[in-house]
BANU-693482 format. One record per residue (C-alpha): residue in three letters; x, y, z. Coordinates in steps of 0.2 Angstrom, whole numbers, plus 5000, padded with zeros to 4 digits. Layout:
% BANU-693482
alaXYZ;...
***
This chain:
% BANU-693482
thr509249364922;arg507749474924;ser507049374938;leu508749404947;gly508549594946;val509749604931;ala509249684915;ala509549594898;glu511149634891;gly511149794882;leu509449854889;pro509349984903;asp508449924919;gln507150054923;tyr506849984940;ala508649964945;asp509050144940;gly507650224949;lys506650294934;ala505150194938;ala505150254956;lys505250434950;val503750414938;trp502750324952;glu503050464964;leu502650594951;tyr500950514947;ile500450434963;gly501250544976;asp502450504991;thr502150355002;gln501650445017;ser500250555009;arg499650404999;thr499450305015;gln498650445025;glu497350465011;tyr496950285010;lys496850265029;ser495650415029;trp494550345015;leu494450175023;val494050225040;ser492750355034;leu491950215023;leu491850095037;arg491150215050;gln489850275038;his489250105037;gly489250075056;val490649945055;arg491549915071;arg492249735069;val493349685054;leu493849515049;asp495749495045;val495949345033;ala497849345035;cys498249355017;gly499349515017;thr500549605028;gly499349665041;val499549845038;asp497749875036;ser497349785052;ile498649895062;met497850055055;leu496149995059;val496549945077;glu497450115079;glu495750195074;gly494750095087;phe494149955076;asn494049775083;met494949645072;val494249465072;
***
């Protein structure tokens, strides 16, 4: 049942009731600030090393590629 998103009988589901999300936000921060901090770090690191072209190996959602294209990097 757990794989269907249903807690075992008699056990509260910390994901379904939102508790896990609240803990995540408390310790990690909100999604927008986390994304901006990650983007700033990644772009800074790549520019520091003179990177202009980045290989996208197509094993994710493409979010990083979109961020880097918006910052002027060339995706291969």
